[in-house]
Structures are given as C-alpha cells and as structure tokens.
C-alpha positions in Angstrom: 0.0 0.0 0.0 2.9 2.4 0.7 4.4 1.9 -2.7 1.1 2.6 -4.6 0.6 5.8 -2.5 4.0 7.0 -3.3 3.5 6.5 -7.0 0.1 8.2 -6.9 1.6 11.2 -5.0 4.0 12.1 -7.9 1.3 12.1 -10.7 -0.3 15.5 -9.8 3.1 17.2 -9.6 4.2 16.1 -13.0 0.8 16.7 -14.5 1.0 20.4 -13.3 4.5 20.8 -14.8 3.5 19.4 -18.1 0.3 21.5 -18.3 2.2 24.7 -17.5 4.9 23.8 -20.0 2.3 23.3 -22.7 0.6 26.5 -21.8 3.8 28.4 -21.9 4.7 27.0 -25.3 1.3 27.8 -26.7 1.6 31.3 -25.4 5.0 31.7 -26.9 3.8 30.3 -30.2 0.9 32.7 -30.3 3.1 35.7 -29.6 5.5 34.5 -32.3 2.7 34.0 -34.7 1.2 37.5 -34.1 4.6 39.1 -34.4 5.2 37.2 -37.7 1.9 38.4 -39.2 2.7 42.0 -38.6 6.3 41.8 -39.6 5.3 40.0 -42.9 3.0 42.8 -43.9 5.7 45.4 -43.2 8.2 43.5 -45.2 5.9 43.1 -48.1 5.0 46.8 -48.1 8.7 47.8 -48.0 9.6 45.4 -50.8 7.4 46.9 -53.4 9.3 50.2 -54.0 12.6 48.5 -54.1 11.6 46.1 -56.8 9.7 48.6 -58.9 12.6 51.1 -59.1 15.0 48.8 -61.0 12.3 47.9 -63.5 11.5 51.5 -64.2 15.2 52.3 -64.6 15.8 49.3 -66.9 12.8 50.3 -69.1 14.0 53.9 -69.4 17.5 52.7 -70.3 16.1 50.4 -73.0 13.9 53.2 -74.5 16.9 55.6 -74.5 19.2 53.2 -76.3 16.6 52.3 -78.8 15.6 56.0 -79.6 19.1 57.5 -80.0 20.1 55.4 -83.1 16.9 56.5 -84.9 17.7 60.1 -84.4 21.3 59.6 -85.8 19.9 57.7 -88.8 17.6 60.6 -89.6 20.4 63.2 -89.4 22.7 61.3 -91.6 20.1 60.7 -94.3 19.2 64.4 -94.9 22.7 65.5 -96.1 22.8 62.6 -98.6 19.5 63.7 -100.1 20.6 67.3 -100.3 23.9 66.3 -101.9 22.1 64.2 -104.5 19.7 67.0 -105.3 22.5 69.5 -105.7 24.4 67.1 -107.9 21.4 66.6 -110.2 20.8 70.3 -110.4 24.5 70.9 -111.3 24.4 68.2 -113.9 21.3 69.5 -115.6 22.6 73.1 -115.5 25.9 72.0 -117.1 24.1 70.0 -119.8 21.9 73.0 -120.6 24.9 75.3 -120.9 26.8 72.9 -123.1 23.9 72.4 -125.5 23.3 76.2 -125.7 26.9 77.0 -126.4 27.2 74.2 -129.1 24.2 75.4 -131.0 25.0 79.1 -130.9 28.8 79.0 -131.7 28.7 77.1 -135.0 28.1 79.5 -138.0 26.2 78.4 -141.1 28.2 77.5 -144.3 29.2 80.3 -146.5 27.0 81.2 -149.5 28.4 79.9 -152.9 28.6 83.5 -154.1 31.3 84.1 -151.4 33.5 81.3 -152.7 36.0 81.1 -155.5 36.5 77.6 -157.0 39.1 76.4 -159.5 38.9 73.1 -161.5 41.9 71.1 -162.5 41.9 68.3 -165.0 43.9 65.2 -163.7 42.3 62.5 -165.9 43.3 63.4 -169.4 39.8 63.9 -170.8 39.8 67.1 -172.8 37.3 69.9 -171.9 36.1 68.2 -168.7 37.5 70.9 -166.4 35.8 73.6 -168.4 32.4 71.8 -168.3 32.6 71.3 -164.5 33.5 75.0 -164.1 30.4 75.9 -166.0 28.2 73.8 -163.7 29.8 75.5 -160.7 29.1 78.9 -162.2 25.5 78.0 -162.8 25.2 76.9 -159.1 26.3 80.4 -158.0 30.0 79.8 -157.3 32.7 82.2 -158.3 35.1 80.4 -160.7 38.5 81.0 -162.3 39.9 79.7 -165.6 40.2 75.9 -165.5 43.6 74.3 -166.0 45.4 70.9 -166.1 46.9 69.3 -163.0 50.6 68.5 -163.0 50.0 64.7 -162.8 47.3 62.1 -163.4 45.2 61.0 -160.4 43.0 57.9 -160.0 40.7 59.5 -157.3 39.4 63.0 -157.5 40.2 65.6 -154.8 38.4 68.6 -153.4 40.9 70.8 -151.6 39.9 73.6 -149.3 41.8 76.4 -147.4 41.3 77.6 -143.8 38.1 76.4 -142.2 36.1 75.7 -145.4 35.8 72.0 -145.0 32.0 72.1 -144.8 31.8 74.2 -148.0 34.2 71.8 -149.7 32.0 68.9 -148.7 29.0 70.6 -150.3 30.9 71.0 -153.6 31.9 67.4 -153.5 28.3 66.2 -152.9 27.1 68.3 -155.9 29.8 67.4 -158.5 32.2 64.7 -157.5 30.6 62.3 -154.9 33.7 59.9 -155.0 36.3 62.7 -154.3 38.4 63.0 -151.2 37.9 66.2 -149.2 41.4 67.4 -148.0 43.1 70.6 -146.8 44.8 72.3 -149.8 48.5 71.2 -150.0 49.6 74.5 -151.6 47.4 77.6 -151.2 46.8 79.7 -154.2 46.0 83.4 -153.8 42.3 84.2 -154.2 41.3 80.6 -154.5 39.0 79.0 -151.7 38.4 75.5 -153.1 40.2 73.5 -155.8 38.5 70.6 -157.5 40.9 68.0 -159.1 39.1 65.6 -161.4 40.8 62.2 -161.4 40.1 59.1 -163.5 37.2 58.0 -161.2 35.2 61.1 -162.1 32.2 60.5 -164.3 30.1 63.3 -165.9 
C-alpha cells in the first residue's frame, strides 16, 4: 500500500509541470505567430518600391538606347538627299549650258557667191575641167579659168583652205561624190576651193 501511495503522489506534480509547460509553449507560439503576421505585412509593403525602381530604370534605359540610333539615322540621311539633289541640279545646268553653247557658236556654211573655185583636169579627158567650171558657175559659185593638173590621179580631190571643210563637202556632194575632201596642200592666192578631177570622175 505504501508503494502505490508514493506513485500516486507524484502524478499530480508532473501533471502540473506538463500543463504549465504546454501553456507556456502555446503562449510563446501565439506571440511569435502574431509578431510574424505584422512583420510579414511590413516586409511586403517595403519590398514593393525596391523592386519597382530597377524595373523603371531598366525600361527607361532600353527606351533611351533604342531611340538614339533612330535620331542619328535621320540626321545622316538628310545631307545625302541634299547632296544628291545638288548634284542633279548641277548636272542638268551643265548639260543645258553645253547644249546652248554648241548650237550658238557654229556658224552656217558660206554662201556659194562668197567662194571662188578652180577646177583642174587630172584624168586626161579634154574639156572636162571647163564643163565642170560651167556647172559650178550656174550653181552660183565664183570660178576661175580651168587648168590641167601636173599629174594624173585615179581618185578625184576637193581641196579647201582655212576652215572651209563644210563648204568643200557641199561642192563634193554636188559634183564629184567619189572625191576625197582634204586641206589644200599649196594655197593659191584668191582661191578658196580646188576641184581636181581624177580618172574616177564621171560626168
């Protein structure tokens, strides 16, 4: 009976200790839980500005780096367009000036009445130089007395002095289409064009 009473006497003591310990732990847990709730809200509230600032900065940096090249591209394009326009204007102006100067500086051929032509016989056919001189006179040219050339020629010649190549070409076209138009090898006073009738000449 003494051993059972001793064992029963220890039970209330340990029961009180355990209950008090459990209550203390529960109280501590509630305090910690309440503190955690309030501290979590504060941390969440403070975290929002810190995370939003880098995002805003990153966005502004991206927009800045993307915008600047577009401005540079625009500024570099305008001078190229202006230069191309100036080059086109200069080219067209130069072309217009060149065309105008070419058409206004070339004088017309001299009138046949202003020219003196002499006919030489270089093919041995008698009277041919006289007949060609008559045709030239009828066309309005001034003519001198015909004569014989010092040597026979196969191809006819039309010789001219100074800048009368166009006038000599007109004489060639009218009388001796197969003749060669050349500068006169030996000028004769008062003579502008000399027609030398070679063997190729046909009346």
